[in-house]
N, C-alpha and C positions, 0 to 999 in steps of 0.2 A: 593652220594649226595641224599638228601631227600628234598621235598618241605617244606616250612616254617611251614605249619600247621601240619607237621608230625614229628617235632623235638622231641616231647615227646612221640612218638609212638615207642614201643619196637618191633623190627622186628626179624624174624628168617630167616637166609639165609642157604639154603641147597645147598651145592656145590658138584657136582657129576662128576666123570669121566665116560663117557659112550662111547659106540661104536654104529655103525650103522647096527648091525646085526638084525635079526628078533626078537631076544630075548631082544634087547636093554639092554645089560648087564650093570649094575652099578658096575664098577670094585672097586671103593672105593668112600667114601663121607665124608664130614665134615659138621657139623652144627655150625653156629655162631650166637650169639645174637648181635644185632646192635641197639644201642640207639643213634640217630643222635646228640643230644645235648651233649652226652658224648664221642662218638667215631668219631666225625666229621673229625678229622685229624689223626686218627689211621690207620696204614697200617697193614692189616692182612696177615700173612704168612701161607699158607695152602699147605700141601704135599699130593698129591693123587698118589696112586700106581696102577699099572696094576695088575689084579688078576692072570694073567698067564704070565710065562716067558719061552721062549721069546714071546713077544706080536705078535698077528696076523698081517701078512704083507698085508692082503687083506681087513682089516677093516679100516674104517675112525674113528678116535677118536676125542672127543670133551669134553669140560667142560660145564656142564649145571647147571645154577644157578636159583633156585626158591626163590621167596620172599613172605613171609607170615607175617601178623600181629600176634604177639604172644597172645595178649589179646583176639582177636576175631577169630583168625585162618583164616581171610579173605586173599584171594589170590590176590597179587598185580601184578604179572607178572613173566616172566622168561627171561633169557639172555643166549645166546649160544656163546661160544668161540671155534672156530675150531682150532685143532692142525695141523699146516701146515707142520711140518717136521717129518713125521712118521718114518723116518730112524734113528732119534736120539733116544738114550736110555732114555734121560732125556730132557724135554723141559720146559723152564721157561717162564711164561707169566705174564704180568701186566695188570690189569683190573680196570677201574673205573666204579663202578656200579651206575646207576642213577635210583632211586626209583620213580615210577610214582605217580602222585597225587591220593589221595584216591577216587576222583570222576571220574577218568579216567576209561573208560570201557575197559575191557580186549578184545583185538582184536581177534576175532574168524575167522575161515575160513571153507571151505568145503572140506572134504576128505572122499570119499565113503569107503575107506579102514579102516577108524577109526571107528570101529564097536562099541566097548564098552567104548567109551570115547568121548572127545571133541577136535576138531582141534583148536589149539592155535598158534597165531603168536608170535614170539620172540620180545622182546622190542627193541633190537638193529637190528632185521630183517636182518641178514646177508644173502644176496642173496635170499631174500624173502623166508627164510626157516621157516617151521612150525613144530609142533609136536603134538602127540596125548596125551592129559592128561587123563589118564585112570580113570575109575570109580572104586569104591571099589570092590575088588575081581578079578581085571584083571591087567595084565602087558604085556610087550612086546612093540615092535615098533608101532604096530597098535592095541594094547589092545586086542589081541586075545588069550592070554595065561592065563588060570585061576590061581589064587593064593589064598593062605590063609593068611590073615593079622593077626598078633598077637598084634596089637596096641590096646590100651584101647578105649572104645566106645566114649570118649569125646576128642579124638585126631584124627589127620589125618594120614592116611597111604599113603605115597607119593612114594612108590616103594619097590622093593625087591633087596637087595644087592647081590653080587656074592656069598657070603657065606650063602645065603638063609635066611637071617634075615630081618625082616620088618624094614623099615625106617619110624619112627614116628615123627610127629611134634606135640609137646604137648603144651597145654595152659600154661599160665604163672604160675598157681598155681598147676600144676601137672607135674613137670619135671621128677620126678622119684618116686619110691615107698615109699621113706622116706624123704620127703622135710622138711627143717628146716629153721628157721630165723637166720640170722647173722646180727649183728649190732656192729659197732665200734664207739668210740669217740676219737678224737685226741685233747687232751688238749693243747698241744704245738707241735712244729715240731718233728715228729717221736716219739711222746709219745702216743702210741695207747693203748686203754683199750677195752677189749671185754665185751660188755654189754648185748649181747643176742646171745645165741647159743642153740636154743630150737626147738623142733618139732613144726610144723605148727599147730596152733589152731586159726582159723580165728574169733572165737567168744570171744577170750580173749584179754586183754590188758596187755602188758609186762611192769612191773614196776621193776626196778633193781637199787640197790645201787652199786656204783663203789668202789671196794676194791683194795688195792695195789697188791693183788695176781692176779688181772685181767689184769695187764699190759702185753702187748705183747713185749717180749724181742727181741732185735736184735741178729742175729746169731753171731755177734762179742762177745756177752756176753756168748754164749753157747759153741761154738766149739773152739778147740785148734788151734794154729796158722798154723799147717801143713794142717789141713782141710780147713782153710780159704784161703790158697794160691791156692787151687785147682780151676780149672775151674768149672763153675756152673753145667755143665753136670756130672762131676765127684763128685762134692760136694753134690748134691741133694740126692744121694742115702743114705746119712748118716742122713737125716732129721727125720727118724723114731726114732733114738736113744734117743734124749732128751725127746720125748713123752713116750717112754718105761720106762724111769726113773721116776716112779711115785712119788718118794720122793721129786722131785724138784717141784711138784705141778704146772707144767707149763700148761697154758691153750692155749697159742698162741705164735708165734714168726714170724719174717719176715726177708727177705733178700732184695736185691735191686729191685726185680720185683715180689716177691711172698709174700702172707700172708698165714700162715699155722696154722691150728687148731689141737690141740691134742684131738682126739676123740676115743671112745671105739668102736672097731670092734670085736665082739665075746669076747674072753678072752684076747685080745690084745689092747693096746693103741697105735695108730698109727697117723702119720701126714697126714692131709688132706689139700693139698696146692692148691692154685689157684692164677692166675695172679692178681696183685694189683697195681694200679697206685698211687704212693706215692705223686705225684705232682699236682693232680687234685684238684681244689677248686670249691666250690659251685658258686662263682661269675663267673666262666667260663662257667657255664651251662645255663645261661640266663633263669632261672626258674621264675615263677610268684612270686611276692613279698610275703614274709612270708610263702612260701610253705614249706621250710625246715629251721631248725635252722641254723644260721650263725656260722662262726668260732668264738670261744670264744676269746675275746680280754682281755687286762689286767684288765679292770674294771669289768669283770664278776667275780662273787664270786664262790669259790670252798671250801666248808666247809666239812671237814672230808671226808666221802665217798658219800656225796650227792651233786649233781651238780645242781646249780640254775643259771639261766641266766638273765641278766639285759635287759630291753627293750630299753635302750638308749645306742647306740654305742658311742665310744669315739670320732669319727669324721665321718662325712657323706661323701659319694662319691663326692658330689658337692664341699665340702670344699677342699678335696685333689685335685680335678681336677682344681679348681681355683688357688690353690697354685702352681701347675705345670705350669699353664699359666703365672702367674706372674714371675716365675723363668725363663721361656723361654724368656719373654720380657726383663728381666734384662740382660741376657747374650747376647741377640741380640743387645741391645743398647751399651753394653760394647764392643762388636766386632766392631760395626760401629765407635765408638770413637777411638779405637786402630787403625783401618784402616785409619781414617782421619789423625791421628798423624803420622802414617808411611808415608803417601803421603806427608804431610807437610815437614817432615824432609828430605825426599829424593829429594825434588825439589831444 
């Protein structure tokens, strides 16, 4: 959950499996991007693994969650979930994360052992537990172990994983070394066209005509029936094949939960797939008026490969809402009439 004034704020959630040793080992971690107006009802499934098997019977393990704003890298707080059944090889937990207000002051504390860091209280404050948030160049339970961070200068180094790799929280425009723009247009249900797949250039404006070859095809049009009958986990390993077939001139395709781009990697053309919500609508995002173009209705014009939109929709939300109210009243009166007739004839 996020406060109402943060619904359009993009957050980064760093979810780590840690122990209570002096090194405070981060056994594994996952980063999630969370946009409240888009992901309000989304349930994220994350799998965290112990770095050593069997795990230590003397250590206490927990899941540590850090919350950052992606645009500013401001720190909002942390939450701790203790794993209470260390004798189990696998433990499943469910967590509802409450993001604090932007004006809330992070609760600090005093800990003389926290030398190269700051003592921070957890948001959910389980048993009044706190932790040391280390300064750059330090790690460990009390920030006493020097470390070399390999994150870029404009990002945050939030820890060192068990494999000795730096954990970086990057700003919104610098997620990796080769960022690129992606934009799709859905002219009708499940009729997607790829309109932008270009390297980021923040000083340029992308102008693109839509061609039939830009259509993203369904996997039902691409794969044979035997592959389509496979479970997704088995089927997805074949997704590189249509991209490698350069003669098909395929730019993108999709399945029930993914959108895949055909991109060049070295001398190969491979599928780059990501999770894609086919059912989300801009009306569900409660965005400011006219911030984004609305879904194209029937009276919008589509001429050749150039899309133009009309400024007058076919019906307003108020009109459709009033029609629904009148329909409800009609059925209510009809129900009352039938009920009265039933009582009359049964007497």
